[in-house]
C-alpha positions, 0 to 999 in steps of 0.5 A: 535512603537507600532503600527508598532509591531502589523501591524507584527504580524497582517502579522505574523498571515496573512501568517500563516492562508494562510498556512494552507490547504484550508478546514481547514481554511474554517472549522476553520472559520466556527465554529468560525463564528457559535460560535460567531453567537450562543453567540451572539443570546443568549444574545440577546434573553435568554428567547430563545436560554437558552445556548450557544449550543442551540444557536450554533445549531441554527445558523448551523441549519441556516447557512447550510440552513436546518432550522429545526425551534426548536429555532426562533430569537423574536425580531427585535435585533435578527431577524436581527442576522438572516438575517446576518447570511443567507448572511453571513454563508450561502455562507461559509457554502456552499463554505466549502462544495464544496471545501471539495468534490471539495479537495476529487475528486482531491485527489482521482484523485492525486492516481490515477495519482500516485502522492501521497506519501505513508506513510505507513511501513513494505510494499510491493514494486512491480516495473513495471507493467505487467501481473505477478505483476496483477497475484501476486497481486491477490494471494497476496489479496486471501492469505495475505490479510493484505498485504500493496502493494506500485506500481511503475511504469513509463508506466501507467498514471493512476491506473484504477484498484479497488485494495484497498491494492494497492498504485500507485507511477508514475517514475522511480524505479530508481529514488530517489525522486519516491523511497522516494515516496513510502517510501521504507525505510520502506518498508520490501520487495521488487520485481523487473519485467523486463519489457517485452517491451524492449529487453532483454538485456536492460529489466535486465540492467534497472532491475539491474539500479534499484535493485542498487538504493533500495538496496542504497536507502535502504541498508536492503531491501530484493530484488527478482530481475526478469532477462531474461538472465542467464548472468546477473544473477552475476550483479543482484546479485552483484547489491544487490539482495538477490534472482534472478528469471531466468523467461526466464530458467524457462520457458523453463524447462516447454516447454521441459516438455510439448514436451516431457511429457507423455500423459495425463499429463500436466506439466504446469498445474500442476505445475501452480495449485501446486504453487497457492495452496502450497507453499514451506517452510524449516523446521528443523528435530524435536527433536524426531524424530532424528534416525527415519525412513524416512517412518516415518518423512513424516508419520509426515509431513504428518499429518500436511498436509506438503509434504517433498518434500525434504532433505536439509543437510547445503547448498546440497539440495537433491530432491531424497529422499531414504527411507534408508536416515539417518537424524542428527540434523540442518538437514532440510525438505523442505515441501509443505505446503498449503495455507490458505486463 
């Protein structure tokens, strides 16, 4: 009965051992083996190896085939121990280093293929790899250098870009397993972009499906969704998008301004320069400026490098600022503030 129990306990230990990752198993084996040889050589030759640590040091140096020669066994028993260590430990240490290197390469390859789950939190999720997301990542890295980004895309087989803040997950963002891999439950915000390779209706439907999946996975997630057609805006909002960007409408407006621009002004370039150097910000009117003229209010914000571009009264935004405009408590100002690297 006792023999059977010992066999069962041994089998349990063996199963536990093989559940441990291979490089951890090898490291543990190397440490135990070197510790054992260090103890043996210390017991065999206490004069040559005054402490157990000296013995362990000799075992590691010998097993790694470095051979500093600061500790050398002198007795036949000590030399035989050294031979056994070289035959067993040397190969084990080499195998451990080779396994560790292979595991590192394998992990790097898995990262580039988008197979490694993301473990951190408070990150930005970008869905869809295209020129818009690439430029967005460039801006985020320039102005928000600590922002952690998870990119989900189903079209790329490998992510070749060397972007240290970007963690790639390959797959469809409407798939629950992919959202788990991207740790969307711990994300701060998500941006869903339209697929330029699809027809407009299909691209918008895909955005809506992904928005529904994101909201179902993380109901409190703030979602910015891009749609290409005006009629899908309401569906994207119903799906749970907090902000809907209609990129076609934006581009149409830019085309109009370029068509009928006043030479030599270049509306597209001007707007691009403005948006890549400044950002919109909403400020509440300070108490000390209540009752002051609009000129004084604008001067106050200009002194802080803020350009007032609109006044917001409740939900109504007025871009046509008049100098005799009266502001009340609770009114807010839409300002442009410089982006800071």
